C-alpha positions as CSV (number, residue, x, y, z in Angstrom):
1,M,-0.2,0.1,0.2
2,A,2.9,2.5,0.7
3,F,4.5,1.5,-2.2
4,L,1.2,2.4,-4.2
5,L,0.9,5.6,-2.6
6,T,4.5,6.6,-3.1
7,S,4.2,5.8,-6.7
8,I,1.0,7.9,-7.2
9,S,2.6,10.9,-5.4
10,C,5.6,10.5,-7.6
11,V,3.6,10.3,-11.0
12,T,1.5,13.4,-9.7
13,L,4.5,15.5,-8.7
14,L,5.9,14.6,-12.3
15,I,2.9,15.8,-13.9
16,C,2.5,18.9,-11.9
17,A,6.4,19.4,-12.9
18,C,5.6,19.0,-16.6
19,Y,2.5,21.1,-16.4
20,Y,4.5,24.0,-14.6
21,W,7.2,23.8,-17.3
22,I,4.7,23.8,-20.1
23,M,3.1,27.0,-18.5
24,R,6.4,28.6,-17.9
25,R,7.2,28.0,-21.8
26,Y,3.7,29.5,-22.7
27,S,4.3,32.7,-20.6
28,Y,7.4,33.2,-23.1
29,W,5.8,36.2,-25.3
30,K,3.9,37.5,-22.2
31,N,7.1,37.9,-20.3
32,K,8.6,39.8,-23.5
33,G,5.6,42.3,-23.7
34,I,4.2,40.5,-27.1
35,A,0.7,40.0,-27.7
36,S,-0.2,36.2,-27.6
37,P,-3.3,34.3,-28.2
38,K,-3.8,31.7,-25.4
39,P,-2.2,28.6,-26.5
40,S,-3.5,24.6,-25.4
41,I,-1.5,22.0,-24.1
42,P,-0.1,20.1,-25.8
43,F,-0.4,21.8,-29.4
44,G,0.2,25.5,-28.3
45,N,-1.7,27.6,-31.2
46,I,-1.7,24.8,-33.8
47,R,-4.0,22.4,-32.5
48,N,-5.9,22.4,-35.8
49,T,-2.8,21.9,-38.1
50,V,-1.2,19.1,-36.1
51,L,-4.6,17.1,-35.9
52,G,-5.4,17.6,-39.6
53,A,-8.6,19.9,-39.0
54,K,-7.1,22.6,-40.9
55,Q,-4.6,23.3,-43.6
56,I,-1.7,25.2,-42.1
57,G,-2.1,28.4,-44.4
58,V,-5.6,28.8,-43.1
59,D,-4.6,28.2,-39.6
60,F,-2.3,30.9,-39.7
61,S,-4.6,32.9,-41.4
62,D,-7.1,32.7,-38.7
63,I,-4.2,33.8,-36.2
64,Y,-3.6,36.8,-38.6
65,N,-7.2,37.9,-39.0
66,N,-7.9,37.3,-35.0
67,N,-4.6,39.9,-34.3
68,K,-4.6,42.2,-37.3
69,T,-4.3,45.1,-35.0
70,E,-0.8,44.0,-33.8
71,D,2.3,44.4,-36.0
72,Y,3.4,41.0,-34.6
73,V,2.1,38.2,-32.4
74,G,3.8,35.4,-30.6
75,V,2.4,31.9,-31.0
76,Y,3.4,28.5,-29.9
77,M,4.1,25.8,-32.7
78,V,3.5,23.1,-29.9
79,L,6.3,24.1,-27.5
80,K,8.3,26.3,-29.7
81,P,7.8,30.2,-29.3
82,T,7.1,31.6,-32.9
83,L,6.7,35.1,-34.3
84,V,4.1,35.6,-36.4
85,I,4.6,39.0,-38.4
86,N,1.3,40.8,-39.7
87,N,2.6,44.1,-40.6
88,L,3.7,44.7,-44.4
89,D,6.2,47.2,-43.8
90,L,8.0,44.6,-41.1
91,I,7.8,42.1,-43.3
92,K,9.5,44.0,-45.9
93,T,12.3,45.0,-43.7
94,A,12.5,41.3,-42.4
95,L,12.7,40.1,-45.8
96,T,14.9,42.6,-47.4
97,K,16.9,45.4,-45.2
98,D,17.4,42.9,-42.6
99,F,17.5,39.7,-44.5
100,V,20.7,39.0,-42.8
101,H,18.9,38.0,-39.4
102,F,16.2,36.0,-41.4
103,S,18.0,34.2,-43.9
104,D,17.4,30.6,-43.6
105,H,14.0,28.8,-43.8
106,G,14.8,26.8,-40.5
107,L,13.3,23.6,-41.8
108,P,14.8,20.4,-40.2
109,F,17.2,18.4,-42.3
110,D,20.3,16.5,-41.6
111,E,22.5,16.4,-45.0
112,E,24.7,13.6,-43.4
113,A,21.4,11.2,-42.8
114,E,19.7,12.3,-46.0
115,P,22.1,13.6,-48.6
116,I,19.5,14.3,-51.3
117,S,17.9,16.9,-48.5
118,G,21.0,19.3,-48.8
119,H,19.3,21.4,-51.5
120,L,19.0,25.1,-52.1
121,F,15.4,25.5,-50.3
122,N,16.8,23.8,-47.3
123,V,20.7,24.9,-46.8
124,G,21.3,28.0,-45.1
125,G,24.0,30.6,-44.5
126,A,27.2,30.9,-46.5
127,K,26.2,27.6,-48.2
128,W,22.8,29.0,-49.3
129,K,24.6,32.1,-50.6
130,N,27.2,30.4,-52.7
131,L,24.6,27.7,-54.2
132,R,22.2,30.6,-55.2
133,A,24.7,32.4,-56.7
134,K,25.8,29.3,-58.8
135,L,22.5,28.3,-59.8
136,T,20.8,31.9,-60.6
137,P,22.1,32.0,-64.1
138,T,20.2,28.6,-64.8
139,F,16.7,30.8,-64.7
140,T,17.6,33.8,-66.6
141,S,15.0,34.7,-69.3
142,S,17.5,33.4,-72.1
143,R,17.6,30.1,-70.5
144,M,13.9,30.2,-70.2
145,R,13.6,30.8,-74.0
146,S,16.0,27.9,-74.9
147,M,14.1,25.4,-72.7
148,F,10.7,26.6,-74.3
149,D,10.5,23.8,-76.4
150,V,11.3,21.1,-74.4
151,V,8.2,22.6,-72.3
152,H,6.1,23.0,-75.5
153,D,6.8,19.0,-76.4
154,C,5.3,18.2,-73.3
155,A,1.9,20.6,-73.6
156,A,1.7,19.0,-77.1
157,E,1.3,15.5,-75.3
158,V,-1.6,17.1,-73.0
159,A,-3.4,18.5,-76.2
160,K,-3.1,14.9,-77.9
161,H,-4.4,13.3,-74.5
162,L,-7.5,15.8,-74.4
163,D,-7.9,15.1,-78.3
164,Q,-8.5,11.2,-77.5
165,C,-10.5,11.8,-74.1
166,T,-14.2,10.3,-74.8
167,E,-15.4,11.8,-71.4
168,D,-16.7,15.2,-70.5
169,D,-15.7,15.4,-67.1
170,L,-12.0,15.1,-66.2
171,D,-9.8,15.6,-63.4
172,V,-8.0,18.7,-64.5
173,K,-5.7,18.3,-61.5
174,E,-4.5,14.9,-62.5
175,I,-4.0,15.9,-66.3
176,L,-1.8,19.1,-65.3
177,A,-0.1,17.1,-62.6
178,T,0.9,14.6,-65.6
179,F,2.0,17.4,-67.6
180,G,4.1,18.9,-64.9
181,N,5.8,15.4,-64.1
182,D,6.9,15.4,-67.6
183,V,8.1,18.7,-68.0
184,I,10.0,18.6,-64.6
185,A,11.3,15.0,-65.9
186,S,12.6,16.2,-69.1
187,C,14.0,19.7,-68.1
188,A,15.5,18.8,-64.7
189,F,16.3,15.0,-65.1
190,G,16.8,14.6,-68.7
191,V,14.3,11.8,-68.7
192,E,11.7,12.0,-71.6
193,L,8.6,10.6,-70.5
194,N,5.1,10.2,-72.1
195,T,3.1,9.4,-68.7
196,F,-0.3,10.1,-70.4
197,K,0.6,6.8,-72.3
198,N,2.3,5.2,-69.4
199,P,0.3,6.2,-66.4
200,D,2.0,3.6,-64.2
201,D,5.7,5.0,-65.0
202,K,7.5,4.4,-61.9
203,F,8.8,8.3,-62.3
204,R,5.1,9.2,-62.0
205,K,4.7,6.7,-59.0
206,M,7.5,8.3,-57.2
207,G,6.2,11.7,-57.8
208,R,2.8,10.5,-56.2
209,R,4.9,8.9,-53.4
210,I,6.5,12.3,-52.3
211,F,3.1,14.3,-52.3
212,K,1.0,11.5,-51.3
213,Q,2.4,10.1,-47.8
214,S,1.3,7.2,-45.7
215,P,0.1,7.7,-42.2
216,L,3.4,6.8,-40.5
217,E,5.1,9.5,-43.0
218,E,2.5,12.3,-41.8
219,I,3.0,11.5,-38.4
220,V,7.0,11.4,-38.5
221,N,7.0,14.6,-40.7
222,V,4.5,16.3,-38.2
223,F,7.0,15.6,-35.2
224,D,10.0,16.6,-37.3
225,F,8.5,20.0,-38.5
226,F,7.0,21.2,-34.9
227,L,9.6,19.4,-32.8
228,P,12.7,19.9,-34.6
229,N,15.8,17.8,-34.4
230,V,14.2,15.2,-32.4
231,I,14.0,12.5,-35.0
232,T,15.5,14.1,-38.1
233,K,18.4,11.9,-37.8
234,F,16.4,8.8,-37.5
235,K,13.8,9.5,-40.4
236,P,15.9,7.5,-43.1
237,M,15.8,4.4,-40.8
238,I,12.1,4.9,-39.9
239,L,10.9,5.6,-43.6
240,G,13.7,4.3,-45.6
241,R,15.6,5.5,-48.8
242,E,13.5,4.4,-51.6
243,V,12.8,7.8,-53.0
244,E,16.4,9.1,-52.3
245,E,17.7,6.0,-54.2
246,F,15.4,6.1,-56.9
247,F,16.2,9.9,-58.2
248,Y,19.8,9.7,-57.3
249,S,20.0,6.7,-59.5
250,I,18.4,8.4,-62.3
251,V,20.4,11.6,-62.1
252,E,23.7,9.6,-62.2
253,Q,22.8,7.5,-64.9
254,T,21.8,10.3,-66.8
255,V,25.1,12.3,-66.2
256,N,27.2,9.5,-66.9
257,F,25.4,8.6,-70.2
258,R,25.6,12.2,-71.5
259,E,29.1,12.8,-70.6
260,K,29.8,9.3,-72.1
261,N,28.5,9.8,-75.5
262,G,28.7,13.7,-75.7
263,I,25.2,14.5,-75.5
264,V,24.0,18.1,-74.9
265,R,20.3,19.5,-74.3
266,N,19.1,22.8,-73.5
267,D,17.7,21.8,-69.9
268,F,18.7,22.5,-66.4
269,M,20.5,18.9,-66.1
270,Q,23.0,20.5,-68.7
271,L,23.6,23.5,-66.6
272,L,24.1,21.5,-63.3
273,I,26.5,19.4,-65.3
274,Q,28.3,22.4,-66.2
275,L,28.5,23.5,-62.3
276,K,29.7,19.9,-61.7
277,N,32.7,20.0,-64.3
278,T,33.6,23.6,-64.1
279,G,32.1,25.4,-60.9
280,S,30.5,27.9,-63.1
281,I,28.0,28.2,-66.0
282,S,29.1,29.9,-69.5
283,E,27.3,32.1,-71.3
284,E,26.6,29.8,-74.3
285,G,25.2,27.4,-71.8
286,V,27.7,24.4,-73.0
287,D,31.3,24.8,-72.1
288,K,33.4,22.7,-74.0
289,S,36.7,24.0,-73.0
290,E,39.2,21.9,-70.9
291,A,38.1,21.8,-67.1
292,P,39.8,23.9,-64.6
293,P,41.3,22.3,-61.5
294,D,38.6,21.7,-58.8
295,D,39.0,24.5,-56.4
296,G,35.8,23.3,-54.2
297,T,33.4,25.4,-56.2
298,R,32.3,22.4,-58.4
299,L,28.9,20.5,-57.4
300,T,29.8,16.7,-56.3
301,M,27.3,14.3,-57.8
302,M,24.9,13.9,-54.8
303,Q,24.8,18.0,-54.7
304,L,23.9,17.9,-58.3
305,A,21.2,15.1,-57.6
306,A,19.8,17.1,-54.6
307,Q,19.3,20.4,-56.9
308,V,17.6,18.3,-59.3
309,F,15.4,16.7,-56.7
310,V,14.2,20.2,-55.5
311,F,13.6,21.5,-58.8
312,F,11.3,18.3,-59.2
313,I,9.4,18.9,-55.8
314,A,9.0,22.8,-56.1
315,G,8.1,22.9,-59.8
316,F,6.0,19.8,-60.2
317,E,3.4,20.2,-57.5
318,T,3.5,24.1,-57.3
319,S,3.0,24.7,-61.2
320,S,0.4,22.1,-61.6
321,T,-1.9,23.0,-58.7
322,T,-1.8,26.7,-59.7
323,A,-3.0,25.9,-63.3
324,S,-5.7,23.6,-61.8
325,F,-6.9,26.2,-59.6
326,A,-6.9,28.6,-62.4
327,L,-9.0,26.5,-64.6
328,Y,-11.3,25.7,-61.4
329,E,-11.9,29.7,-61.1
330,L,-12.3,30.3,-64.9
331,A,-15.2,27.3,-64.8
332,L,-16.9,29.5,-61.9
333,N,-16.5,32.7,-63.6
334,P,-17.2,32.1,-67.6
335,D,-16.8,36.0,-68.2
336,V,-13.4,35.8,-67.1
337,Q,-12.9,32.8,-69.2
338,K,-14.5,34.4,-72.3
339,T,-11.9,37.4,-72.1
340,L,-9.3,35.0,-71.6
341,T,-9.9,32.8,-74.6
342,D,-10.8,35.8,-76.9
343,E,-7.2,37.1,-75.9
344,I,-5.6,33.8,-76.6
345,D,-7.4,33.5,-80.0
346,D,-6.5,37.1,-81.0
347,I,-2.6,36.4,-80.4
348,L,-2.3,33.0,-81.9
349,A,-4.1,34.5,-85.1
350,K,-1.0,37.0,-85.2
351,H,1.5,33.8,-84.7
352,D,0.2,31.2,-87.3
353,G,-1.9,29.8,-84.5
354,K,0.9,28.5,-82.8
355,I,1.9,28.9,-79.3
356,T,5.3,30.4,-79.1
357,Y,7.6,32.0,-76.4
358,D,6.9,35.3,-78.0
359,S,3.0,34.8,-78.1
360,L,2.9,33.7,-74.5
361,G,4.5,36.8,-73.5
362,E,2.1,39.1,-75.2
363,M,-0.9,37.1,-73.3
364,T,-0.9,39.7,-70.6
365,Y,-4.6,39.1,-69.4
366,L,-3.4,35.6,-69.1
367,T,-0.8,36.7,-66.7
368,K,-3.2,38.9,-64.7
369,V,-5.3,35.3,-64.4
370,I,-2.5,33.2,-63.1
371,E,-1.5,36.1,-60.6
372,E,-5.2,36.4,-59.1
373,T,-5.1,32.7,-59.1
374,L,-1.8,32.7,-57.2
375,R,-3.3,35.5,-54.8
376,K,-6.3,33.2,-54.0
377,Y,-4.2,30.1,-53.9
378,P,-0.4,30.8,-53.1
379,P,1.2,27.5,-53.1
380,L,3.2,28.0,-49.9
381,P,0.4,29.7,-47.9
382,V,2.9,30.5,-45.1
383,L,6.4,31.8,-45.5
384,F,8.8,29.9,-43.0
385,R,12.2,31.7,-41.9
386,I,14.2,31.4,-38.6
387,C,16.1,34.6,-37.1
388,T,19.8,33.5,-37.4
389,K,21.3,36.0,-34.9
390,D,19.4,38.0,-32.2
391,Y,17.3,40.9,-33.5
392,I,15.9,43.8,-32.0
393,L,12.4,44.7,-33.4
394,P,12.2,48.0,-34.9
395,D,11.3,51.1,-32.6
396,T,11.3,48.7,-29.7
397,N,13.7,47.2,-27.2
398,I,12.5,43.6,-27.7
399,K,15.0,41.0,-28.7
400,I,13.9,38.2,-31.0
401,E,16.4,35.4,-30.0
402,K,18.5,33.4,-32.3
403,D,16.6,30.1,-33.6
404,T,13.3,31.7,-33.1
405,P,11.0,30.6,-35.9
406,V,9.1,33.4,-37.8
407,M,6.0,32.9,-39.7
408,I,4.5,35.4,-42.5
409,P,0.6,34.4,-43.1
410,V,0.7,34.5,-46.8
411,Y,-2.7,33.2,-47.2
412,G,-4.2,35.6,-44.4
413,I,-2.5,38.5,-46.2
414,Q,-3.8,37.8,-49.6
415,R,-7.3,37.2,-48.5
416,D,-7.3,40.4,-46.3
417,P,-10.6,42.5,-47.4
418,D,-8.7,45.7,-46.1
419,I,-6.1,45.0,-48.8
420,Y,-8.1,43.2,-51.6
421,P,-11.9,44.2,-51.5
422,N,-14.0,41.2,-51.8
423,P,-10.9,38.9,-51.4
424,N,-12.9,35.8,-52.3
425,K,-14.0,37.4,-55.7
426,F,-12.0,36.1,-58.6
427,D,-11.0,39.4,-60.3
428,P,-7.8,39.5,-62.7
429,E,-8.2,43.0,-62.9
430,R,-6.6,43.4,-59.3
431,F,-3.4,43.0,-61.5
432,T,-3.4,45.7,-63.6
433,P,0.1,47.8,-63.6
434,E,-2.2,50.8,-61.7
435,N,-3.6,48.6,-59.1
436,K,-0.3,46.8,-58.6
437,A,1.2,50.1,-58.1
438,A,-1.5,51.3,-55.4
439,R,-0.9,48.4,-53.3
440,H,1.7,47.6,-50.7
441,H,4.3,45.3,-52.6
442,F,4.7,43.1,-50.0
443,A,0.9,42.3,-49.9
444,Y,1.6,39.9,-52.7
445,L,4.0,37.1,-51.8
446,P,3.3,33.7,-53.7
447,F,7.0,33.2,-54.3
448,G,8.3,35.0,-51.4
449,E,10.5,38.1,-51.8
450,G,14.1,39.5,-51.1
451,P,17.2,37.8,-51.9
452,R,15.5,34.4,-50.9
453,I,12.6,34.8,-53.5
454,C,11.8,31.7,-55.4
455,I,14.5,31.0,-57.7
456,G,12.1,29.3,-60.3
457,S,9.3,31.7,-60.5
458,R,10.2,32.5,-64.2
459,F,10.0,28.8,-65.1
460,G,6.9,28.2,-63.2
461,M,5.1,31.1,-64.9
462,M,6.3,29.9,-68.3
463,Q,5.1,26.0,-67.5
464,T,1.8,27.3,-66.0
465,K,1.1,29.8,-69.1
466,L,2.0,27.4,-71.6
467,G,-0.4,24.6,-70.0
468,L,-3.3,27.0,-69.7
469,A,-3.0,28.3,-73.1
470,T,-2.7,24.9,-74.7
471,F,-5.9,23.9,-72.5
472,L,-7.9,26.8,-73.4
473,S,-7.1,27.5,-76.9
474,K,-9.1,24.2,-77.8
475,Y,-11.3,23.5,-74.9
476,E,-13.7,25.5,-72.7
477,V,-14.3,24.4,-68.8
478,S,-17.4,24.5,-66.9
479,V,-18.5,22.9,-63.6
480,C,-19.7,19.4,-63.3
481,D,-21.3,17.3,-60.6
482,K,-18.0,16.3,-59.1
483,T,-16.5,19.9,-59.0
484,L,-15.6,21.1,-55.2
485,I,-18.0,24.0,-54.3
486,P,-16.6,25.4,-51.9
487,M,-13.1,24.7,-52.4
488,E,-11.8,22.0,-50.1
489,Y,-8.0,21.8,-49.1
490,D,-6.0,18.9,-48.4
491,K,-5.6,19.5,-44.9
492,R,-2.3,17.4,-44.3
493,S,-0.2,19.1,-47.1
494,F,1.8,22.0,-46.7
495,V,1.5,23.0,-50.4
496,L,-2.0,24.3,-50.7
497,T,-3.8,21.9,-52.8
498,S,-7.3,20.5,-53.3
499,N,-8.5,17.8,-51.4
500,G,-8.6,15.1,-54.0
501,G,-9.3,15.6,-57.6
502,L,-10.4,18.7,-59.3
503,W,-13.0,17.7,-61.9
504,L,-14.5,19.8,-64.4
505,K,-16.4,19.5,-67.7
506,L,-14.7,20.2,-71.0
507,K,-16.1,20.7,-74.1
508,R,-14.4,21.5,-77.4
509,R,-14.8,25.4,-78.5
510,S,-16.3,26.0,-81.7
511,K,-14.5,29.0,-83.2
């Protein structure tokens, strides 16, 4: 009996000690004089995100909307004190003027345990700066023009597939994901696929594998994100290396085959091969001169594979979901669709009916449609940063300590009625030059901003514009019985995407 009472007392004391420690933890922002919504044990302020009740962008949008009068607000991601910045001027300062304090994403990864995770999006500090400088020349306008034909060939397969479809109701999300898969496979991996003819291709399966996780993977990634460094080193042992080994194998085979046979293509892979062999990219895109001695600036094969991998995960999902959301809004807004198809018809008539790099550049209304789509549905609905060294908030004596996560609620800002009146209305005219100039520049952040702005935004826009122009030059879209009205998001995905397919009715246009 005495043992039982002692055990109960010890357990009670332990529970009380844990409760006391957590409550002290949850007083962190109050002690700094920063407003903070009341957290709940054990999830802090992100219970809905952790439990899958809300998509993370929507969850942080609620925090933004409930605290708009504050320039910043302190929240708790489980037990981690996190600063949410609401003020647009302060966001601008953090992402530009004081970028040195917020240069890293701060996402958990271990390059030794998972070598393929050492890519541009994850790495920070001097390593990121050097890598960014090397990779920036791969995304210039001239490079985009040189890669246009590769993307166009993939779009032509979309057109062939649609011509052969016998059903009116189609999952446009799957069609555009297949298009995106083939584009990235061709441009980044140098692998020519036709997934419309081979839907069970292993490359496509691996793409699905990345973005459609098992329950175990979801649990591991949630804990890894909200409790950084707890299980990062053990992830490969828990989840295996199937994806990493597959993509590394493809990259290695492609590089070796090209180098052995002297094959050169206008794609990302070729530019990365230059970085592997010479440490820099030549103006012509192909450097046939003798390679200089390795001074440590060249990419290793694994570093090359890591960059190709991030091109895939960043370019495949974001561009395809943006294009599918655009078609969804066009189906709901036939007047906007009519204006856009008229523009496409008029411009293609000037170019002998052909979609070219130059003809896409002339489609200004198409650009506005995509920009408005990115406003309503930003692929990354929350921007992640981490304070890399102690920072004093402007006009205060409040210190934000090193390693404090910082969140920018993009979805909330871009749906704010004080910035975008009637924000749920789809209105491409918000993005006329005059309207854009009248708004705060940092009220629109689908690609981020500052030195760490998305390096592949040009390529993503080209891919999205080409996919939509190909679609709408021949077909009109409308809602069907399976269309999600209102839109439902996948609550487990960090990328803003629809919950399941995105079904619309397609009808061949009569011109």
